[in-house]
C-alpha positions as CSV (number, residue, x, y, z in Angstrom):
1,M,36.5,11.5,-91.6
2,K,33.0,12.7,-91.2
3,F,30.7,11.0,-88.8
4,S,28.3,10.1,-91.6
5,H,31.1,8.1,-93.3
6,S,31.7,5.9,-90.3
7,P,32.1,2.2,-91.2
8,L,29.8,1.2,-88.3
9,L,26.9,2.8,-90.1
10,T,27.4,0.7,-93.2
11,Q,27.0,-2.5,-91.3
12,P,23.4,-4.0,-91.4
13,L,21.5,-4.7,-88.1
14,L,20.8,-8.2,-87.1
15,T,17.2,-9.2,-88.0
16,W,16.6,-11.2,-84.7
17,R,17.4,-8.2,-82.5
18,A,14.8,-6.0,-84.2
19,R,12.2,-8.7,-83.9
20,L,13.0,-9.3,-80.2
21,L,12.7,-5.6,-79.5
22,L,9.4,-5.5,-81.2
23,I,8.1,-8.5,-79.3
24,V,9.2,-6.9,-76.0
25,L,7.4,-3.7,-76.7
26,L,4.2,-5.4,-77.9
27,G,4.3,-7.6,-74.8
28,S,4.7,-4.6,-72.5
29,F,1.8,-2.8,-74.1
30,A,-0.4,-5.9,-73.8
31,T,0.5,-6.3,-70.1
32,L,-0.4,-2.7,-69.4
33,A,-3.7,-3.0,-71.3
34,G,-4.6,-6.3,-69.5
35,W,-3.8,-4.8,-66.1
36,A,-5.9,-1.7,-66.9
37,L,-8.7,-3.9,-68.1
38,Y,-8.5,-6.0,-64.9
39,L,-8.5,-3.0,-62.5
40,Q,-11.2,-1.1,-64.3
41,G,-13.4,-4.0,-65.3
42,F,-12.9,-6.8,-62.8
43,N,-11.3,-5.2,-59.7
44,S,-12.5,-1.6,-59.8
45,S,-12.8,-1.5,-56.0
46,F,-9.0,-1.4,-55.7
47,L,-8.8,1.9,-57.6
48,Q,-11.7,3.2,-55.7
49,E,-10.1,2.4,-52.4
50,K,-6.8,4.0,-53.4
51,G,-8.6,7.1,-54.6
52,A,-10.8,7.3,-51.5
53,A,-7.7,6.9,-49.2
54,R,-6.5,10.3,-50.3
55,Y,-9.7,12.0,-49.0
56,S,-11.5,9.4,-46.9
57,R,-10.8,9.3,-43.1
58,V,-12.0,7.3,-40.2
59,I,-12.6,9.7,-37.3
60,E,-13.2,8.8,-33.7
61,M,-16.5,9.7,-32.1
62,S,-16.1,10.6,-28.4
63,A,-18.2,8.9,-25.8
64,T,-19.6,10.9,-22.9
65,R,-18.2,9.9,-19.5
66,G,-20.7,8.9,-17.0
67,R,-21.9,11.4,-14.3
68,I,-21.1,11.1,-10.6
69,L,-24.1,11.7,-8.4
70,D,-24.6,12.0,-4.7
71,R,-27.1,9.7,-2.9
72,H,-29.9,12.2,-3.6
73,G,-29.2,12.5,-7.3
74,D,-27.3,15.8,-7.2
75,V,-24.6,16.1,-9.8
76,L,-21.1,16.0,-8.4
77,A,-19.2,15.5,-11.7
78,V,-20.3,15.9,-15.3
79,S,-18.6,16.0,-18.7
80,T,-19.2,19.2,-20.7
81,P,-18.3,19.7,-24.5
82,V,-15.1,21.6,-25.2
83,K,-12.9,22.1,-28.2
84,S,-9.2,21.3,-28.8
85,I,-7.1,23.2,-31.4
86,W,-4.7,21.1,-33.5
87,A,-2.6,21.8,-36.6
88,I,-1.0,20.1,-39.6
89,P,2.5,21.7,-39.4
90,E,3.1,21.2,-43.1
91,D,0.0,23.2,-44.0
92,A,0.2,25.8,-41.2
93,K,2.0,28.5,-43.1
94,L,1.1,31.5,-41.0
95,Q,2.0,35.1,-41.5
96,P,3.6,36.8,-38.5
97,A,0.4,38.8,-37.7
98,Q,-1.7,35.6,-37.9
99,A,0.7,33.7,-35.6
100,R,0.6,36.6,-33.0
101,E,-3.2,36.7,-33.1
102,L,-3.5,32.9,-32.7
103,A,-1.0,32.9,-29.8
104,R,-3.0,35.7,-28.1
105,L,-6.3,33.8,-28.3
106,L,-4.6,30.6,-27.1
107,E,-2.8,32.5,-24.3
108,M,0.5,31.0,-25.6
109,D,3.9,32.5,-26.2
110,V,4.3,33.1,-29.9
111,R,7.7,31.4,-29.8
112,E,6.1,28.3,-28.3
113,L,3.5,28.3,-31.0
114,S,6.1,28.7,-33.7
115,R,8.0,25.8,-32.2
116,K,5.0,23.5,-32.4
117,L,4.1,24.5,-35.9
118,A,7.7,23.8,-37.0
119,A,7.6,20.2,-35.7
120,E,8.2,17.4,-38.2
121,R,4.9,15.7,-37.5
122,D,1.7,15.2,-39.3
123,F,-0.4,16.2,-36.3
124,V,0.2,18.4,-33.3
125,Y,-2.1,19.7,-30.5
126,L,-1.8,23.4,-29.9
127,K,-4.1,23.6,-26.9
128,R,-6.6,21.1,-25.4
129,Q,-10.0,21.7,-23.9
130,I,-10.8,25.3,-24.6
131,P,-14.3,26.9,-24.4
132,P,-16.4,26.5,-27.6
133,D,-16.8,30.3,-27.9
134,L,-13.0,30.7,-28.0
135,A,-12.8,27.9,-30.6
136,E,-15.3,29.8,-32.8
137,K,-13.1,33.0,-32.7
138,I,-10.1,30.9,-33.8
139,A,-12.1,29.3,-36.6
140,A,-13.2,32.7,-37.8
141,L,-9.6,33.6,-38.5
142,D,-9.6,30.9,-41.3
143,L,-6.0,30.0,-40.8
144,P,-4.4,27.3,-43.1
145,G,-3.6,24.0,-41.3
146,I,-5.4,25.0,-38.1
147,H,-8.3,22.9,-37.1
148,D,-10.5,22.0,-34.0
149,Q,-12.2,18.9,-32.7
150,R,-14.8,18.3,-30.1
151,E,-13.9,16.8,-26.8
152,Y,-15.2,16.6,-23.3
153,R,-14.0,18.2,-20.1
154,R,-14.9,17.2,-16.6
155,Y,-16.7,19.8,-14.4
156,Y,-17.1,19.5,-10.7
157,P,-19.9,21.8,-9.3
158,A,-18.8,21.4,-5.7
159,A,-15.1,22.1,-6.6
160,E,-12.8,21.9,-3.6
161,M,-15.5,20.6,-1.3
162,T,-15.4,17.1,-2.9
163,A,-12.0,17.2,-4.5
164,H,-10.4,14.3,-2.6
165,M,-13.4,12.2,-2.7
166,L,-14.1,12.5,-6.4
167,G,-10.5,13.0,-7.7
168,F,-10.2,14.2,-11.3
169,T,-9.6,13.1,-14.9
170,G,-6.7,13.9,-17.2
171,A,-6.7,15.4,-20.7
172,E,-7.8,12.1,-22.2
173,D,-10.8,12.0,-19.8
174,I,-9.2,9.1,-17.9
175,G,-9.6,9.0,-14.1
176,Q,-6.4,10.1,-12.2
177,E,-7.5,10.2,-8.6
178,G,-10.4,9.3,-6.2
179,V,-13.7,7.9,-7.4
180,E,-12.8,8.9,-11.0
181,L,-10.0,6.4,-10.9
182,A,-11.6,3.8,-8.6
183,F,-14.6,3.5,-11.0
184,Q,-12.8,4.2,-14.3
185,D,-14.1,1.1,-16.1
186,T,-17.7,2.0,-15.2
187,L,-17.6,5.8,-15.9
188,A,-15.6,5.6,-19.1
189,G,-17.5,5.2,-22.3
190,K,-16.2,3.4,-25.4
191,P,-15.6,5.7,-28.4
192,G,-17.2,5.0,-31.8
193,S,-16.0,5.7,-35.3
194,R,-17.3,7.2,-38.6
195,R,-16.0,7.3,-42.1
196,V,-16.0,10.8,-43.6
197,I,-14.6,12.6,-46.7
198,K,-12.3,15.5,-46.0
199,D,-10.9,18.1,-48.3
200,R,-7.2,19.1,-48.5
201,R,-7.7,21.6,-45.6
202,G,-9.0,18.8,-43.4
203,Q,-12.6,19.9,-43.3
204,V,-15.3,17.3,-43.4
205,V,-17.3,17.6,-46.6
206,E,-19.3,14.4,-46.5
207,D,-20.4,11.9,-43.8
208,V,-20.1,8.5,-45.5
209,E,-21.1,5.9,-42.9
210,S,-21.1,4.9,-39.2
211,I,-18.6,2.1,-38.4
212,K,-19.2,1.7,-34.7
213,S,-21.6,3.7,-32.5
214,P,-20.1,5.1,-29.2
215,Q,-21.1,3.6,-25.9
216,E,-21.8,6.2,-23.3
217,G,-20.3,5.8,-19.8
218,K,-22.5,4.8,-16.9
219,D,-23.5,7.1,-14.1
220,I,-22.3,6.3,-10.5
221,T,-24.4,7.1,-7.5
222,L,-22.2,7.6,-4.5
223,A,-23.2,7.0,-0.8
224,L,-21.9,10.6,-0.2
225,D,-24.5,13.1,1.0
226,A,-23.6,16.5,-0.4
227,K,-25.3,18.3,2.6
228,I,-23.2,16.4,5.2
229,Q,-20.1,16.9,3.0
230,Y,-20.8,20.7,3.1
231,L,-21.2,20.6,6.9
232,A,-17.9,18.8,7.2
233,Y,-16.1,21.2,4.9
234,T,-17.4,24.4,6.6
235,N,-16.8,23.3,10.2
236,L,-13.4,21.7,9.5
237,R,-12.2,24.8,7.7
238,Q,-13.2,27.0,10.6
239,A,-11.5,24.7,13.1
240,L,-8.2,24.7,11.2
241,A,-8.3,28.5,11.1
242,A,-9.2,28.9,14.8
243,N,-6.5,26.4,15.9
244,K,-3.9,27.5,13.4
245,A,-3.6,23.9,12.4
246,K,-1.5,22.4,9.5
247,A,-4.2,20.0,8.2
248,G,-7.3,18.0,9.1
249,G,-9.8,15.4,8.0
250,I,-13.3,14.2,8.6
251,V,-15.0,10.9,7.8
252,V,-18.8,10.3,8.3
253,L,-20.1,6.8,8.1
254,D,-23.6,5.3,8.2
255,A,-23.5,2.9,11.1
256,R,-26.2,0.7,9.7
257,S,-24.8,0.2,6.2
258,G,-21.1,1.2,6.3
259,E,-21.8,3.8,3.6
260,V,-19.3,6.7,3.4
261,L,-21.5,9.8,3.7
262,A,-18.7,12.3,3.8
263,L,-14.9,12.2,3.4
264,L,-13.0,15.5,3.5
265,N,-9.4,16.6,3.8
266,L,-7.9,20.1,4.2
267,P,-6.0,21.6,2.6
268,T,-7.8,20.9,-0.6
269,Y,-7.8,22.1,-4.2
270,N,-10.1,23.1,-7.0
271,P,-10.3,20.2,-9.6
272,N,-11.7,22.6,-12.2
273,N,-8.5,24.6,-12.1
274,R,-5.4,22.5,-11.3
275,V,-2.8,25.1,-12.1
276,R,0.0,25.5,-9.5
277,L,-1.1,22.6,-7.3
278,A,1.1,21.5,-4.4
279,G,1.6,18.0,-3.2
280,A,0.0,18.7,0.2
281,Q,-3.2,19.8,-1.5
282,L,-3.5,16.6,-3.5
283,R,-3.0,14.2,-0.6
284,N,-6.1,12.3,0.4
285,R,-4.9,12.3,4.0
286,A,-7.8,10.2,5.3
287,L,-6.6,7.2,3.3
288,T,-2.9,7.9,2.6
289,D,-1.6,9.4,5.8
290,T,-1.1,7.4,9.0
291,Y,-0.8,8.7,12.5
292,E,-0.6,7.4,16.0
293,P,-4.3,7.6,17.2
294,G,-3.6,8.2,20.9
295,S,-6.4,7.6,23.4
296,T,-9.0,6.7,20.7
297,M,-7.5,3.2,21.0
298,K,-8.3,2.7,24.7
299,P,-11.9,1.5,24.1
300,F,-10.6,-1.4,22.0
301,T,-8.2,-2.4,24.9
302,A,-11.1,-2.3,27.3
303,A,-13.3,-4.2,25.0
304,L,-10.8,-7.1,24.7
305,A,-10.4,-7.3,28.5
306,L,-14.2,-7.5,28.8
307,E,-14.4,-10.1,26.0
308,K,-11.8,-12.3,27.6
309,G,-13.3,-12.1,31.1
310,K,-10.2,-10.4,32.6
311,F,-12.2,-7.4,33.8
312,R,-15.8,-6.3,34.2
313,Y,-17.3,-2.9,33.6
314,D,-16.9,-2.0,37.3
315,S,-13.6,-3.7,38.0
316,L,-11.2,-1.5,40.0
317,I,-7.8,-0.5,38.8
318,Q,-5.3,1.5,40.9
319,T,-3.7,4.3,38.8
320,A,-2.0,6.1,41.6
321,P,0.5,7.8,41.7
322,G,-0.4,8.7,38.1
323,S,2.7,7.0,36.6
324,L,3.9,3.5,35.7
325,T,7.5,2.5,34.9
326,I,8.1,-0.5,32.6
327,D,11.5,-1.6,31.4
328,G,12.9,1.8,32.5
329,R,10.3,3.8,30.6
330,T,7.6,5.7,32.5
331,I,4.0,6.2,31.5
332,H,2.2,9.3,32.8
333,D,-1.4,10.4,33.3
334,T,-2.3,14.0,32.7
335,H,-4.0,14.0,36.1
336,M,-3.7,11.7,39.1
337,H,-7.0,9.8,39.6
338,G,-6.3,7.1,42.1
339,T,-8.6,4.0,42.0
340,L,-10.8,3.9,38.8
341,T,-13.2,1.4,37.4
342,V,-12.7,0.2,33.8
343,A,-15.5,2.5,32.8
344,Q,-13.7,5.4,34.5
345,V,-10.4,4.6,32.8
346,I,-12.1,5.3,29.5
347,Q,-14.1,8.3,30.9
348,K,-11.0,9.9,32.4
349,S,-8.7,8.6,29.7
350,S,-6.1,7.2,32.0
351,N,-2.9,6.0,30.3
352,V,-1.8,4.1,33.4
353,G,-5.2,2.3,33.7
354,A,-5.2,1.3,30.0
355,A,-1.6,0.1,30.2
356,K,-2.4,-2.1,33.2
357,I,-5.3,-3.6,31.4
358,A,-3.2,-4.4,28.3
359,L,-0.4,-6.0,30.3
360,S,-3.0,-8.4,31.8
361,L,-3.7,-9.7,28.2
362,P,-1.7,-12.0,26.0
363,R,0.0,-9.9,23.3
364,E,-1.2,-12.4,20.6
365,D,-4.8,-11.6,21.6
366,M,-4.2,-7.9,21.3
367,W,-2.6,-8.3,17.9
368,S,-5.5,-10.6,16.7
369,M,-8.0,-8.0,17.9
370,F,-6.3,-5.1,16.1
371,D,-6.1,-7.3,13.0
372,S,-9.8,-8.2,13.1
373,L,-10.6,-4.5,13.3
374,G,-8.7,-3.9,10.0
375,F,-5.6,-2.2,11.4
376,G,-2.4,-2.9,9.4
377,T,-4.3,-3.7,6.2
378,P,-5.7,-1.3,3.5
379,L,-9.5,-1.2,3.3
380,K,-9.2,-1.6,-0.5
381,L,-11.7,1.1,-1.4
382,G,-10.0,1.5,-4.7
383,F,-8.4,4.9,-4.0
384,P,-4.8,5.4,-5.2
385,G,-2.2,5.4,-2.5
386,E,-4.4,3.9,0.2
387,V,-2.3,2.5,3.0
388,G,-2.8,-0.1,5.8
389,G,-0.9,1.7,8.6
390,R,1.6,0.0,10.9
391,L,0.9,-3.1,13.1
392,R,4.0,-5.0,13.9
393,P,3.9,-8.8,14.6
394,A,3.0,-9.6,18.2
395,K,6.2,-11.7,18.7
396,S,8.3,-8.5,18.4
397,W,6.3,-6.6,21.1
398,R,8.2,-5.7,24.3
399,P,6.1,-5.1,27.5
400,I,6.5,-1.3,27.2
401,E,5.3,-1.4,23.6
402,Q,2.3,-3.5,24.5
403,A,1.4,-1.0,27.2
404,T,1.7,2.0,24.9
405,M,-0.3,0.4,22.2
406,A,-3.2,0.3,24.7
407,Y,-3.4,4.0,24.4
408,G,-2.5,4.5,20.8
409,H,1.3,4.8,20.6
410,G,3.5,2.4,18.7
411,I,0.7,1.7,16.2
412,S,-0.4,3.8,13.3
413,V,-3.7,4.0,11.4
414,T,-5.6,6.0,8.9
415,L,-8.6,8.1,9.8
416,V,-10.8,5.9,7.6
417,Q,-9.6,2.8,9.4
418,L,-10.3,4.3,12.8
419,A,-13.8,5.4,11.8
420,H,-14.5,1.9,10.4
421,A,-13.2,0.2,13.6
422,Y,-15.7,2.3,15.7
423,L,-18.5,0.7,13.8
424,A,-18.0,-2.3,16.1
425,F,-19.2,-0.2,19.1
426,A,-21.9,1.6,17.1
427,R,-23.3,-1.8,16.0
428,D,-23.6,-5.1,18.0
429,G,-19.9,-5.8,17.9
430,D,-19.7,-6.6,14.2
431,L,-18.0,-4.8,11.3
432,V,-19.5,-4.3,7.8
433,P,-17.3,-3.3,4.9
434,L,-17.3,0.4,3.8
435,S,-19.1,1.3,0.6
436,L,-18.4,4.4,-1.6
437,T,-21.6,3.8,-3.6
438,K,-25.2,4.0,-2.4
439,M,-26.6,0.7,-1.2
440,D,-30.1,-0.5,-1.9
441,A,-30.3,-2.1,1.5
442,P,-27.9,-2.4,4.5
443,P,-26.2,-5.7,5.0
444,L,-27.9,-8.1,7.4
445,A,-24.8,-8.7,9.5
446,G,-21.1,-8.1,9.5
447,K,-18.0,-9.8,10.6
448,P,-18.2,-10.4,14.4
449,V,-15.3,-8.8,16.4
450,F,-16.9,-8.4,19.9
451,S,-20.0,-9.8,21.5
452,A,-23.1,-7.6,21.5
453,Q,-22.8,-7.4,25.3
454,T,-19.2,-6.1,25.1
455,A,-20.1,-3.6,22.5
456,H,-23.0,-2.2,24.6
457,E,-20.8,-2.0,27.7
458,V,-18.1,-0.1,25.9
459,R,-20.8,2.1,24.3
460,A,-21.8,3.1,27.8
461,M,-18.2,3.9,28.7
462,L,-17.9,6.1,25.7
463,E,-21.1,7.9,26.6
464,L,-19.5,8.7,30.0
465,A,-16.5,10.3,28.2
466,V,-18.8,12.9,26.7
467,L,-20.8,13.7,29.8
468,P,-19.5,16.1,32.5
469,G,-16.5,14.6,34.2
470,G,-15.3,13.0,31.0
471,T,-12.7,14.4,28.5
472,A,-15.1,15.5,25.8
473,P,-18.1,17.4,27.1
474,K,-17.7,19.7,24.1
475,A,-18.7,16.8,21.9
476,Q,-22.3,16.8,23.2
477,V,-25.2,17.3,20.8
478,A,-28.3,19.0,22.0
479,G,-31.2,16.5,22.2
480,Y,-29.1,13.4,21.5
481,R,-27.1,10.9,23.5
482,V,-23.6,10.9,22.2
483,A,-20.7,8.4,22.7
484,G,-17.1,8.9,21.8
485,K,-13.4,9.2,22.7
486,T,-10.8,11.8,22.5
487,G,-7.3,11.3,21.2
488,T,-4.2,13.5,21.7
489,A,-0.9,12.1,20.4
490,H,2.6,13.4,20.1
491,K,4.0,13.3,16.5
492,L,7.2,11.6,15.6
493,D,9.8,13.8,14.1
494,G,13.0,12.0,13.0
495,G,12.1,9.0,15.2
496,I,11.7,11.2,18.3
497,Y,8.4,12.5,19.8
498,A,8.3,16.2,19.2
499,N,6.3,19.0,20.7
500,K,3.7,18.6,17.9
501,Y,0.3,17.0,18.3
502,V,-2.4,15.2,16.4
503,S,-5.8,15.9,18.0
504,S,-8.7,13.6,17.3
505,F,-12.2,12.6,18.3
506,V,-14.2,9.6,17.1
507,G,-17.8,9.0,18.2
508,F,-21.4,8.1,17.2
509,A,-25.0,9.1,17.9
510,P,-27.7,8.5,18.9
511,V,-26.5,6.1,21.6
512,S,-29.9,4.4,21.9
513,D,-29.8,3.4,18.2
514,P,-26.5,4.6,16.6
515,R,-27.0,6.0,13.1
516,L,-23.7,7.9,12.4
517,V,-20.0,7.5,13.1
518,V,-18.0,10.7,12.8
519,A,-14.1,10.7,13.0
520,V,-12.3,14.1,13.2
521,M,-8.5,14.5,13.0
522,I,-6.7,17.9,13.3
523,D,-2.9,17.9,12.5
524,E,-0.6,20.2,14.5
525,P,-2.9,22.7,16.2
526,S,-0.6,25.6,17.2
527,S,-2.9,28.2,18.9
528,G,-1.9,27.0,22.4
529,I,-4.6,24.3,22.7
530,H,-4.0,20.8,21.5
531,Y,-6.2,18.3,23.4
532,G,-8.6,16.4,21.4
533,G,-11.5,17.3,23.7
534,D,-10.9,21.0,23.0
535,V,-9.8,20.9,19.3
536,A,-11.5,18.0,17.6
537,A,-14.6,17.4,19.8
538,P,-16.3,20.7,18.9
539,V,-16.0,19.9,15.2
540,F,-17.6,16.5,15.9
541,S,-20.5,18.2,17.7
542,Q,-21.2,20.6,14.9
543,V,-21.0,18.1,12.1
544,M,-23.0,15.5,14.1
545,T,-25.7,18.1,15.0
546,G,-26.3,19.1,11.4
547,S,-26.0,15.6,10.0
548,L,-28.6,14.1,12.4
549,R,-31.0,16.9,11.6
550,A,-30.4,16.6,7.8
551,L,-31.3,12.9,8.1
552,G,-34.3,13.5,10.3
553,V,-33.1,11.3,13.1
554,E,-35.3,11.5,16.2
555,P,-33.7,12.9,19.4
556,D,-33.2,10.3,22.1
557,A,-32.0,12.4,25.0
558,K,-34.5,13.5,27.8
559,R,-34.7,17.2,28.2
560,M,-33.3,18.7,31.3
561,P,-35.8,20.6,33.5
562,L,-34.2,23.9,32.6
563,Q,-34.5,23.1,28.9
564,A,-38.1,22.1,29.4
565,A,-38.9,25.3,31.3
566,V,-37.3,27.5,28.6
567,A,-39.2,25.7,25.8
568,A,-42.5,26.1,27.7
569,A,-41.8,29.8,28.2
570,T,-41.1,30.2,24.5
571,V,-44.3,28.5,23.5
572,K,-46.2,30.7,26.0
573,E,-44.7,33.9,24.5
574,R,-45.8,32.8,21.0
575,M,-49.4,32.2,22.2
């Protein structure tokens, strides 16, 4: 039977089915027509938004990070415009020759470039923060799917000289270390946004509107003095080389205001080129490394004894035979001195004398004094990794431990902490907080630690230590009265004191009206000389000399007859 003769074809269709189908078709067309009329007549913005979404983009407008300035307005850190190269992997269909040329300009391995371009992502950075002239060369290649965008890169004119003080920023211009991190909220700007029209290659063809204007970051004016920082850098570097030392640090404080005029660590690094950095270079040792300060702690022990009325400036202490045994442990002096006054104990740096003074004092009083000076607690300057050192509770001290703490063993501090504590002697016994930023006016008064009388008496003792007969005549500064104390401490190695040393000196000048406090620490000198008076004191002298002159501080020392005669002869020759 032929298909055309099928019985099914002879049966008539049901009328209601045909009508239902017609109604459904007419209803569908009416719905489509109504929806089109609604979109185009009453809600045309919807279609416009969908159409614009294919080409309209909201782009971020970078905000410039604030500058970092020294106290004289010299630029220490500034953001400079750079370009970043990015790609749309789907569109970046490069010929082998194009890929090789792009890789050459970006200083990348062509295999690494190919791997990034093969990524299943809508966006990928090829290289961040390249010079604008290099970006122009890449743009001239007119490669599909390869684009650039403007960013900012941090530049540090002083480079390694201020690295630990300033720190650096990351690829997103966010502070990672130092002042850059401590003042991130102030320095960082707030990016804005604009609506633009881009073509299918990602190129902006029309600037539509500004959505939010960028807010530029604010400048920071530091207390740091670039001239003094340079003096510290130059002289410390020379000292490390001359003494074959492992590392070192310097802190310079304004005694009147507590401003940090210089802070330096060596080894350092170049923040403009951080390739192949080692951990030792990045460490801000003045704030993150602790050490036993040695004899630089003796003045605090003497000050407490004077404050409590246990001793006077001229009280006699027997240090013979140059040793003292406590709980089976023996303390030694470098030289045998016999009977010394309290002032001479500081001048000659007698361990035995300092230990006897300490053992006459309640251990709770010693702990309270150390605590009031800031030992055992971070100074909270905002630097990452800042530590507080080690100050154990007084109740755990044994007599031998109390005795050794008197001359700086059994307690650990940072260089910044020690410099800050010496402000009590440079001032009238009070401590002011340290400031990284320039102050409009110095604080009227600080937290009292010692009486003014005690501070002045200890100041006189520290001046004796720098004069002939003391441990630090190499710390003298021509034309100025200087006060300070040496420190030479064995280093702990595996819990045992090794034949390694930390040499230090902390002092201030001019004694008649102290203006600067300078603390110097040199780690592991290995040239055969390790005493603080020989290693650290000369650095103090050089830095203090240049700093006082840079600040225009009037000399306060009377000239010796020989000096006056030489000066007179010089004047006569010039006439």
